[in-house]
mmCIF file of the N, C-alpha and C atoms, coordinates in Angstrom:
data_MODEL
# 
_entry.id   MODEL 
# 
loop_
_atom_site.group_PDB 
_atom_site.id 
_atom_site.type_symbol 
_atom_site.label_atom_id 
_atom_site.label_alt_id 
_atom_site.label_comp_id 
_atom_site.label_asym_id 
_atom_site.label_entity_id 
_atom_site.label_seq_id 
_atom_site.pdbx_PDB_ins_code 
_atom_site.Cartn_x 
_atom_site.Cartn_y 
_atom_site.Cartn_z 
_atom_site.occupancy 
_atom_site.B_iso_or_equiv 
_atom_site.pdbx_formal_charge 
_atom_site.auth_seq_id 
_atom_site.auth_comp_id 
_atom_site.auth_asym_id 
_atom_site.auth_atom_id 
_atom_site.pdbx_PDB_model_num 
ATOM 1   N N  . MET A 1 1  ? 70.955 131.492 139.906 1.00 0.00 ? 1  MET A N  1 
ATOM 2   C CA . MET A 1 1  ? 72.281 131.244 140.423 1.00 0.00 ? 1  MET A CA 1 
ATOM 3   C C  . MET A 1 1  ? 73.354 131.632 139.406 1.00 0.00 ? 1  MET A C  1 
ATOM 4   N N  . TYR A 1 2  ? 73.227 131.153 138.168 1.00 0.00 ? 2  TYR A N  1 
ATOM 5   C CA . TYR A 1 2  ? 74.274 131.379 137.175 1.00 0.00 ? 2  TYR A CA 1 
ATOM 6   C C  . TYR A 1 2  ? 74.272 132.795 136.617 1.00 0.00 ? 2  TYR A C  1 
ATOM 7   N N  . GLU A 1 3  ? 73.180 133.538 136.805 1.00 0.00 ? 3  GLU A N  1 
ATOM 8   C CA . GLU A 1 3  ? 73.142 134.888 136.271 1.00 0.00 ? 3  GLU A CA 1 
ATOM 9   C C  . GLU A 1 3  ? 74.074 135.837 137.013 1.00 0.00 ? 3  GLU A C  1 
ATOM 10  N N  . THR A 1 4  ? 74.521 135.451 138.203 1.00 0.00 ? 4  THR A N  1 
ATOM 11  C CA . THR A 1 4  ? 75.417 136.311 138.971 1.00 0.00 ? 4  THR A CA 1 
ATOM 12  C C  . THR A 1 4  ? 76.893 135.966 138.752 1.00 0.00 ? 4  THR A C  1 
ATOM 13  N N  . LEU A 1 5  ? 77.178 134.964 137.946 1.00 0.00 ? 5  LEU A N  1 
ATOM 14  C CA . LEU A 1 5  ? 78.562 134.569 137.712 1.00 0.00 ? 5  LEU A CA 1 
ATOM 15  C C  . LEU A 1 5  ? 79.234 135.524 136.733 1.00 0.00 ? 5  LEU A C  1 
ATOM 16  N N  . THR A 1 6  ? 80.508 135.722 136.929 1.00 0.00 ? 6  THR A N  1 
ATOM 17  C CA . THR A 1 6  ? 81.280 136.523 135.988 1.00 0.00 ? 6  THR A CA 1 
ATOM 18  C C  . THR A 1 6  ? 81.544 135.704 134.738 1.00 0.00 ? 6  THR A C  1 
ATOM 19  N N  . GLU A 1 7  ? 82.035 136.366 133.707 1.00 0.00 ? 7  GLU A N  1 
ATOM 20  C CA . GLU A 1 7  ? 82.359 135.664 132.471 1.00 0.00 ? 7  GLU A CA 1 
ATOM 21  C C  . GLU A 1 7  ? 83.408 134.581 132.734 1.00 0.00 ? 7  GLU A C  1 
ATOM 22  N N  . PHE A 1 8  ? 84.394 134.887 133.585 1.00 0.00 ? 8  PHE A N  1 
ATOM 23  C CA . PHE A 1 8  ? 85.424 133.899 133.900 1.00 0.00 ? 8  PHE A CA 1 
ATOM 24  C C  . PHE A 1 8  ? 84.836 132.705 134.637 1.00 0.00 ? 8  PHE A C  1 
ATOM 25  N N  . GLU A 1 9  ? 83.946 132.956 135.580 1.00 0.00 ? 9  GLU A N  1 
ATOM 26  C CA . GLU A 1 9  ? 83.345 131.852 136.337 1.00 0.00 ? 9  GLU A CA 1 
ATOM 27  C C  . GLU A 1 9  ? 82.526 130.934 135.433 1.00 0.00 ? 9  GLU A C  1 
ATOM 28  N N  . ARG A 1 10 ? 81.808 131.512 134.483 1.00 0.00 ? 10 ARG A N  1 
ATOM 29  C CA . ARG A 1 10 ? 81.068 130.684 133.522 1.00 0.00 ? 10 ARG A CA 1 
ATOM 30  C C  . ARG A 1 10 ? 82.031 129.888 132.652 1.00 0.00 ? 10 ARG A C  1 
ATOM 31  N N  . ALA A 1 11 ? 83.126 130.538 132.221 1.00 0.00 ? 11 ALA A N  1 
ATOM 32  C CA . ALA A 1 11 ? 84.128 129.847 131.407 1.00 0.00 ? 11 ALA A CA 1 
ATOM 33  C C  . ALA A 1 11 ? 84.787 128.725 132.203 1.00 0.00 ? 11 ALA A C  1 
ATOM 34  N N  . LEU A 1 12 ? 85.018 128.950 133.480 1.00 0.00 ? 12 LEU A N  1 
ATOM 35  C CA . LEU A 1 12 ? 85.620 127.920 134.331 1.00 0.00 ? 12 LEU A CA 1 
ATOM 36  C C  . LEU A 1 12 ? 84.696 126.699 134.437 1.00 0.00 ? 12 LEU A C  1 
ATOM 37  N N  . ALA A 1 13 ? 83.411 126.948 134.575 1.00 0.00 ? 13 ALA A N  1 
ATOM 38  C CA . ALA A 1 13 ? 82.456 125.836 134.633 1.00 0.00 ? 13 ALA A CA 1 
ATOM 39  C C  . ALA A 1 13 ? 82.452 125.056 133.316 1.00 0.00 ? 13 ALA A C  1 
ATOM 40  N N  . ARG A 1 14 ? 82.463 125.778 132.182 1.00 0.00 ? 14 ARG A N  1 
ATOM 41  C CA . ARG A 1 14 ? 82.510 125.105 130.874 1.00 0.00 ? 14 ARG A CA 1 
ATOM 42  C C  . ARG A 1 14 ? 83.811 124.330 130.716 1.00 0.00 ? 14 ARG A C  1 
ATOM 43  N N  . PHE A 1 15 ? 84.913 124.902 131.207 1.00 0.00 ? 15 PHE A N  1 
ATOM 44  C CA . PHE A 1 15 ? 86.210 124.222 131.154 1.00 0.00 ? 15 PHE A CA 1 
ATOM 45  C C  . PHE A 1 15 ? 86.123 122.881 131.871 1.00 0.00 ? 15 PHE A C  1 
ATOM 46  N N  . GLY A 1 16 ? 85.564 122.886 133.060 1.00 0.00 ? 16 GLY A N  1 
ATOM 47  C CA . GLY A 1 16 ? 85.427 121.643 133.827 1.00 0.00 ? 16 GLY A CA 1 
ATOM 48  C C  . GLY A 1 16 ? 84.591 120.608 133.094 1.00 0.00 ? 16 GLY A C  1 
ATOM 49  N N  . ASP A 1 17 ? 83.496 121.061 132.483 1.00 0.00 ? 17 ASP A N  1 
ATOM 50  C CA . ASP A 1 17 ? 82.643 120.144 131.718 1.00 0.00 ? 17 ASP A CA 1 
ATOM 51  C C  . ASP A 1 17 ? 83.397 119.552 130.535 1.00 0.00 ? 17 ASP A C  1 
ATOM 52  N N  . LYS A 1 18 ? 84.125 120.403 129.819 1.00 0.00 ? 18 LYS A N  1 
ATOM 53  C CA . LYS A 1 18 ? 84.858 119.943 128.640 1.00 0.00 ? 18 LYS A CA 1 
ATOM 54  C C  . LYS A 1 18 ? 85.990 118.992 129.019 1.00 0.00 ? 18 LYS A C  1 
ATOM 55  N N  . VAL A 1 19 ? 86.676 119.286 130.114 1.00 0.00 ? 19 VAL A N  1 
ATOM 56  C CA . VAL A 1 19 ? 87.755 118.399 130.568 1.00 0.00 ? 19 VAL A CA 1 
ATOM 57  C C  . VAL A 1 19 ? 87.176 117.030 130.940 1.00 0.00 ? 19 VAL A C  1 
ATOM 58  N N  . ALA A 1 20 ? 86.039 117.033 131.602 1.00 0.00 ? 20 ALA A N  1 
ATOM 59  C CA . ALA A 1 20 ? 85.404 115.757 131.965 1.00 0.00 ? 20 ALA A CA 1 
ATOM 60  C C  . ALA A 1 20 ? 85.032 114.967 130.711 1.00 0.00 ? 20 ALA A C  1 
ATOM 61  N N  . LEU A 1 21 ? 84.515 115.655 129.701 1.00 0.00 ? 21 LEU A N  1 
ATOM 62  C CA . LEU A 1 21 ? 84.163 114.995 128.453 1.00 0.00 ? 21 LEU A CA 1 
ATOM 63  C C  . LEU A 1 21 ? 85.402 114.428 127.760 1.00 0.00 ? 21 LEU A C  1 
ATOM 64  N N  . ILE A 1 22 ? 86.453 115.224 127.682 1.00 0.00 ? 22 ILE A N  1 
ATOM 65  C CA . ILE A 1 22 ? 87.696 114.768 127.042 1.00 0.00 ? 22 ILE A CA 1 
ATOM 66  C C  . ILE A 1 22 ? 88.276 113.576 127.801 1.00 0.00 ? 22 ILE A C  1 
ATOM 67  N N  . ALA A 1 23 ? 88.257 113.646 129.122 1.00 0.00 ? 23 ALA A N  1 
ATOM 68  C CA . ALA A 1 23 ? 88.769 112.529 129.921 1.00 0.00 ? 23 ALA A CA 1 
ATOM 69  C C  . ALA A 1 23 ? 87.950 111.264 129.663 1.00 0.00 ? 23 ALA A C  1 
ATOM 70  N N  . GLY A 1 24 ? 86.646 111.417 129.547 1.00 0.00 ? 24 GLY A N  1 
ATOM 71  C CA . GLY A 1 24 ? 85.799 110.268 129.249 1.00 0.00 ? 24 GLY A CA 1 
ATOM 72  C C  . GLY A 1 24 ? 86.105 109.659 127.887 1.00 0.00 ? 24 GLY A C  1 
ATOM 73  N N  . LEU A 1 25 ? 86.326 110.528 126.905 1.00 0.00 ? 25 LEU A N  1 
ATOM 74  C CA . LEU A 1 25 ? 86.678 110.040 125.567 1.00 0.00 ? 25 LEU A CA 1 
ATOM 75  C C  . LEU A 1 25 ? 88.010 109.294 125.588 1.00 0.00 ? 25 LEU A C  1 
ATOM 76  N N  . GLU A 1 26 ? 88.947 109.818 126.345 1.00 0.00 ? 26 GLU A N  1 
ATOM 77  C CA . GLU A 1 26 ? 90.262 109.156 126.434 1.00 0.00 ? 26 GLU A CA 1 
ATOM 78  C C  . GLU A 1 26 ? 90.149 107.829 127.170 1.00 0.00 ? 26 GLU A C  1 
ATOM 79  N N  . LEU A 1 27 ? 89.387 107.805 128.248 1.00 0.00 ? 27 LEU A N  1 
ATOM 80  C CA . LEU A 1 27 ? 89.242 106.560 129.009 1.00 0.00 ? 27 LEU A CA 1 
ATOM 81  C C  . LEU A 1 27 ? 88.538 105.464 128.209 1.00 0.00 ? 27 LEU A C  1 
ATOM 82  N N  . SER A 1 28 ? 87.660 105.872 127.299 1.00 0.00 ? 28 SER A N  1 
ATOM 83  C CA . SER A 1 28 ? 86.959 104.881 126.481 1.00 0.00 ? 28 SER A CA 1 
ATOM 84  C C  . SER A 1 28 ? 87.685 104.618 125.162 1.00 0.00 ? 28 SER A C  1 
ATOM 85  N N  . ASN A 1 29 ? 88.926 105.082 125.078 1.00 0.00 ? 29 ASN A N  1 
ATOM 86  C CA . ASN A 1 29 ? 89.781 104.869 123.903 1.00 0.00 ? 29 ASN A CA 1 
ATOM 87  C C  . ASN A 1 29 ? 89.223 105.452 122.614 1.00 0.00 ? 29 ASN A C  1 
ATOM 88  N N  . LYS A 1 30 ? 88.444 106.519 122.727 1.00 0.00 ? 30 LYS A N  1 
ATOM 89  C CA . LYS A 1 30 ? 87.930 107.216 121.543 1.00 0.00 ? 30 LYS A CA 1 
ATOM 90  C C  . LYS A 1 30 ? 88.969 108.202 121.006 1.00 0.00 ? 30 LYS A C  1 
ATOM 91  N N  . ILE A 1 31 ? 89.804 108.732 121.909 1.00 0.00 ? 31 ILE A N  1 
ATOM 92  C CA . ILE A 1 31 ? 90.914 109.601 121.510 1.00 0.00 ? 31 ILE A CA 1 
ATOM 93  C C  . ILE A 1 31 ? 92.157 109.143 122.276 1.00 0.00 ? 31 ILE A C  1 
ATOM 94  N N  . SER A 1 32 ? 93.301 109.497 121.752 1.00 0.00 ? 32 SER A N  1 
ATOM 95  C CA . SER A 1 32 ? 94.555 109.080 122.388 1.00 0.00 ? 32 SER A CA 1 
ATOM 96  C C  . SER A 1 32 ? 94.854 109.970 123.596 1.00 0.00 ? 32 SER A C  1 
ATOM 97  N N  . PRO A 1 33 ? 95.682 109.480 124.518 1.00 0.00 ? 33 PRO A N  1 
ATOM 98  C CA . PRO A 1 33 ? 96.084 110.312 125.649 1.00 0.00 ? 33 PRO A CA 1 
ATOM 99  C C  . PRO A 1 33 ? 96.750 111.610 125.190 1.00 0.00 ? 33 PRO A C  1 
ATOM 100 N N  . GLU A 1 34 ? 97.527 111.553 124.129 1.00 0.00 ? 34 GLU A N  1 
ATOM 101 C CA . GLU A 1 34 ? 98.192 112.761 123.620 1.00 0.00 ? 34 GLU A CA 1 
ATOM 102 C C  . GLU A 1 34 ? 97.174 113.768 123.087 1.00 0.00 ? 34 GLU A C  1 
ATOM 103 N N  . ASP A 1 35 ? 96.160 113.273 122.366 1.00 0.00 ? 35 ASP A N  1 
ATOM 104 C CA . ASP A 1 35 ? 95.108 114.161 121.875 1.00 0.00 ? 35 ASP A CA 1 
ATOM 105 C C  . ASP A 1 35 ? 94.355 114.804 123.043 1.00 0.00 ? 35 ASP A C  1 
ATOM 106 N N  . ALA A 1 36 ? 94.056 114.004 124.051 1.00 0.00 ? 36 ALA A N  1 
ATOM 107 C CA . ALA A 1 36 ? 93.360 114.521 125.222 1.00 0.00 ? 36 ALA A CA 1 
ATOM 108 C C  . ALA A 1 36 ? 94.203 115.599 125.896 1.00 0.00 ? 36 ALA A C  1 
ATOM 109 N N  . TYR A 1 37 ? 95.473 115.329 126.053 1.00 0.00 ? 37 TYR A N  1 
ATOM 110 C CA . TYR A 1 37 ? 96.376 116.297 126.678 1.00 0.00 ? 37 TYR A CA 1 
ATOM 111 C C  . TYR A 1 37 ? 96.411 117.605 125.887 1.00 0.00 ? 37 TYR A C  1 
ATOM 112 N N  . GLN A 1 38 ? 96.555 117.499 124.573 1.00 0.00 ? 38 GLN A N  1 
ATOM 113 C CA . GLN A 1 38 ? 96.638 118.698 123.739 1.00 0.00 ? 38 GLN A CA 1 
ATOM 114 C C  . GLN A 1 38 ? 95.336 119.504 123.784 1.00 0.00 ? 38 GLN A C  1 
ATOM 115 N N  . GLN A 1 39 ? 94.213 118.827 123.772 1.00 0.00 ? 39 GLN A N  1 
ATOM 116 C CA . GLN A 1 39 ? 92.922 119.525 123.829 1.00 0.00 ? 39 GLN A CA 1 
ATOM 117 C C  . GLN A 1 39 ? 92.747 120.251 125.164 1.00 0.00 ? 39 GLN A C  1 
ATOM 118 N N  . ILE A 1 40 ? 93.094 119.574 126.248 1.00 0.00 ? 40 ILE A N  1 
ATOM 119 C CA . ILE A 1 40 ? 92.971 120.194 127.571 1.00 0.00 ? 40 ILE A CA 1 
ATOM 120 C C  . ILE A 1 40 ? 93.957 121.344 127.705 1.00 0.00 ? 40 ILE A C  1 
ATOM 121 N N  . LYS A 1 41 ? 95.137 121.161 127.183 1.00 0.00 ? 41 LYS A N  1 
ATOM 122 C CA . LYS A 1 41 ? 96.147 122.224 127.228 1.00 0.00 ? 41 LYS A CA 1 
ATOM 123 C C  . LYS A 1 41 ? 95.641 123.474 126.509 1.00 0.00 ? 41 LYS A C  1 
ATOM 124 N N  . GLU A 1 42 ? 95.018 123.303 125.343 1.00 0.00 ? 42 GLU A N  1 
ATOM 125 C CA . GLU A 1 42 ? 94.489 124.441 124.582 1.00 0.00 ? 42 GLU A CA 1 
ATOM 126 C C  . GLU A 1 42 ? 93.337 125.108 125.338 1.00 0.00 ? 42 GLU A C  1 
ATOM 127 N N  . LEU A 1 43 ? 92.462 124.311 125.911 1.00 0.00 ? 43 LEU A N  1 
ATOM 128 C CA . LEU A 1 43 ? 91.364 124.872 126.703 1.00 0.00 ? 43 LEU A CA 1 
ATOM 129 C C  . LEU A 1 43 ? 91.905 125.674 127.883 1.00 0.00 ? 43 LEU A C  1 
ATOM 130 N N  . TYR A 1 44 ? 92.956 125.164 128.511 1.00 0.00 ? 44 TYR A N  1 
ATOM 131 C CA . TYR A 1 44 ? 93.548 125.846 129.654 1.00 0.00 ? 44 TYR A CA 1 
ATOM 132 C C  . TYR A 1 44 ? 94.168 127.176 129.233 1.00 0.00 ? 44 TYR A C  1 
ATOM 133 N N  . LYS A 1 45 ? 94.819 127.195 128.072 1.00 0.00 ? 45 LYS A N  1 
ATOM 134 C CA . LYS A 1 45 ? 95.402 128.439 127.574 1.00 0.00 ? 45 LYS A CA 1 
ATOM 135 C C  . LYS A 1 45 ? 94.317 129.503 127.377 1.00 0.00 ? 45 LYS A C  1 
ATOM 136 N N  . GLU A 1 46 ? 93.184 129.097 126.818 1.00 0.00 ? 46 GLU A N  1 
ATOM 137 C CA . GLU A 1 46 ? 92.074 130.027 126.605 1.00 0.00 ? 46 GLU A CA 1 
ATOM 138 C C  . GLU A 1 46 ? 91.520 130.529 127.934 1.00 0.00 ? 46 GLU A C  1 
ATOM 139 N N  . LEU A 1 47 ? 91.376 129.628 128.888 1.00 0.00 ? 47 LEU A N  1 
ATOM 140 C CA . LEU A 1 47 ? 90.869 130.006 130.206 1.00 0.00 ? 47 LEU A CA 1 
ATOM 141 C C  . LEU A 1 47 ? 91.823 130.967 130.905 1.00 0.00 ? 47 LEU A C  1 
ATOM 142 N N  . LYS A 1 48 ? 93.099 130.692 130.793 1.00 0.00 ? 48 LYS A N  1 
ATOM 143 C CA . LYS A 1 48 ? 94.117 131.529 131.421 1.00 0.00 ? 48 LYS A CA 1 
ATOM 144 C C  . LYS A 1 48 ? 94.097 132.943 130.827 1.00 0.00 ? 48 LYS A C  1 
ATOM 145 N N  . ALA A 1 49 ? 93.935 133.039 129.515 1.00 0.00 ? 49 ALA A N  1 
ATOM 146 C CA . ALA A 1 49 ? 93.872 134.351 128.867 1.00 0.00 ? 49 ALA A CA 1 
ATOM 147 C C  . ALA A 1 49 ? 92.646 135.129 129.328 1.00 0.00 ? 49 ALA A C  1 
ATOM 148 N N  . LEU A 1 50 ? 91.519 134.452 129.461 1.00 0.00 ? 50 LEU A N  1 
ATOM 149 C CA . LEU A 1 50 ? 90.304 135.105 129.929 1.00 0.00 ? 50 LEU A CA 1 
ATOM 150 C C  . LEU A 1 50 ? 90.476 135.579 131.369 1.00 0.00 ? 50 LEU A C  1 
ATOM 151 N N  . ARG A 1 51 ? 91.115 134.780 132.171 1.00 0.00 ? 51 ARG A N  1 
ATOM 152 C CA . ARG A 1 51 ? 91.376 135.146 133.571 1.00 0.00 ? 51 ARG A CA 1 
ATOM 153 C C  . ARG A 1 51 ? 92.229 136.410 133.638 1.00 0.00 ? 51 ARG A C  1 
ATOM 154 N N  . LYS A 1 52 ? 93.220 136.492 132.766 1.00 0.00 ? 52 LYS A N  1 
ATOM 155 C CA . LYS A 1 52 ? 94.098 137.653 132.745 1.00 0.00 ? 52 LYS A CA 1 
ATOM 156 C C  . LYS A 1 52 ? 93.310 138.914 132.386 1.00 0.00 ? 52 LYS A C  1 
ATOM 157 N N  . VAL A 1 53 ? 92.421 138.809 131.396 1.00 0.00 ? 53 VAL A N  1 
ATOM 158 C CA . VAL A 1 53 ? 91.594 139.945 130.997 1.00 0.00 ? 53 VAL A CA 1 
ATOM 159 C C  . VAL A 1 53 ? 90.715 140.384 132.164 1.00 0.00 ? 53 VAL A C  1 
ATOM 160 N N  . GLU A 1 54 ? 90.087 139.406 132.820 1.00 0.00 ? 54 GLU A N  1 
ATOM 161 C CA . GLU A 1 54 ? 89.204 139.752 133.943 1.00 0.00 ? 54 GLU A CA 1 
ATOM 162 C C  . GLU A 1 54 ? 89.999 140.363 135.092 1.00 0.00 ? 54 GLU A C  1 
ATOM 163 N N  . LYS A 1 55 ? 91.155 139.806 135.380 1.00 0.00 ? 55 LYS A N  1 
ATOM 164 C CA . LYS A 1 55 ? 91.979 140.327 136.467 1.00 0.00 ? 55 LYS A CA 1 
ATOM 165 C C  . LYS A 1 55 ? 92.398 141.771 136.186 1.00 0.00 ? 55 LYS A C  1 
ATOM 166 N N  . ASN A 1 56 ? 92.746 142.062 134.938 1.00 0.00 ? 56 ASN A N  1 
ATOM 167 C CA . ASN A 1 56 ? 93.113 143.424 134.569 1.00 0.00 ? 56 ASN A CA 1 
ATOM 168 C C  . ASN A 1 56 ? 91.933 144.385 134.701 1.00 0.00 ? 56 ASN A C  1 
ATOM 169 N N  . SER A 1 57 ? 90.722 143.901 134.479 1.00 0.00 ? 57 SER A N  1 
ATOM 170 C CA . SER A 1 57 ? 89.548 144.764 134.610 1.00 0.00 ? 57 SER A CA 1 
ATOM 171 C C  . SER A 1 57 ? 89.289 145.127 136.067 1.00 0.00 ? 57 SER A C  1 
ATOM 172 N N  . TRP A 1 58 ? 89.753 144.305 136.997 1.00 0.00 ? 58 TRP A N  1 
ATOM 173 C CA . TRP A 1 58 ? 89.562 144.613 138.415 1.00 0.00 ? 58 TRP A CA 1 
ATOM 174 C C  . TRP A 1 58 ? 90.313 145.874 138.808 1.00 0.00 ? 58 TRP A C  1 
ATOM 175 N N  . LYS A 1 59 ? 91.457 146.107 138.192 1.00 0.00 ? 59 LYS A N  1 
ATOM 176 C CA . LYS A 1 59 ? 92.276 147.258 138.549 1.00 0.00 ? 59 LYS A CA 1 
ATOM 177 C C  . LYS A 1 59 ? 91.516 148.555 138.334 1.00 0.00 ? 59 LYS A C  1 
ATOM 178 N N  . GLY A 1 60 ? 90.664 148.602 137.339 1.00 0.00 ? 60 GLY A N  1 
ATOM 179 C CA . GLY A 1 60 ? 89.876 149.788 137.074 1.00 0.00 ? 60 GLY A CA 1 
ATOM 180 C C  . GLY A 1 60 ? 88.671 149.915 137.981 1.00 0.00 ? 60 GLY A C  1 
ATOM 181 N N  . ASP A 1 61 ? 88.296 148.845 138.674 1.00 0.00 ? 61 ASP A N  1 
ATOM 182 C CA . ASP A 1 61 ? 87.122 148.863 139.538 1.00 0.00 ? 61 ASP A CA 1 
ATOM 183 C C  . ASP A 1 61 ? 87.417 149.319 140.963 1.00 0.00 ? 61 ASP A C  1 
ATOM 184 N N  . ILE A 1 62 ? 88.674 149.460 141.314 1.00 0.00 ? 62 ILE A N  1 
ATOM 185 C CA . ILE A 1 62 ? 89.036 149.803 142.685 1.00 0.00 ? 62 ILE A CA 1 
ATOM 186 C C  . ILE A 1 62 ? 88.942 151.321 142.863 1.00 0.00 ? 62 ILE A C  1 
ATOM 187 N N  . HIS A 1 63 ? 88.086 151.719 143.802 1.00 0.00 ? 63 HIS A N  1 
ATOM 188 C CA . HIS A 1 63 ? 87.921 153.141 144.120 1.00 0.00 ? 63 HIS A CA 1 
ATOM 189 C C  . HIS A 1 63 ? 88.097 153.321 145.609 1.00 0.00 ? 63 HIS A C  1 
ATOM 190 N N  . ILE A 1 64 ? 89.008 154.173 145.977 1.00 0.00 ? 64 ILE A N  1 
ATOM 191 C CA . ILE A 1 64 ? 89.256 154.424 147.389 1.00 0.00 ? 64 ILE A CA 1 
ATOM 192 C C  . ILE A 1 64 ? 88.951 155.904 147.655 1.00 0.00 ? 64 ILE A C  1 
ATOM 193 N N  . ASP A 1 65 ? 87.973 156.147 148.505 1.00 0.00 ? 65 ASP A N  1 
ATOM 194 C CA . ASP A 1 65 ? 87.621 157.503 148.885 1.00 0.00 ? 65 ASP A CA 1 
ATOM 195 C C  . ASP A 1 65 ? 88.297 157.818 150.201 1.00 0.00 ? 65 ASP A C  1 
ATOM 196 N N  . LEU A 1 66 ? 89.077 158.877 150.220 1.00 0.00 ? 66 LEU A N  1 
ATOM 197 C CA . LEU A 1 66 ? 89.759 159.274 151.455 1.00 0.00 ? 66 LEU A CA 1 
ATOM 198 C C  . LEU A 1 66 ? 89.079 160.459 152.072 1.00 0.00 ? 66 LEU A C  1 
# 
């Protein structure tokens, strides 16, 4: 199943796992809400950059034969 995922899709799954972990740490008072927010914000920035790279690669994959 996972071998057919794109790099972005795998990163998205890891993002979800990491956000769940960070949320759990915050809920159990292991980290502050501000720390949790900053960590998730940084993860989101990385995910967004990867998405942009993948989206740009799609432009080169489009072939239209007339």
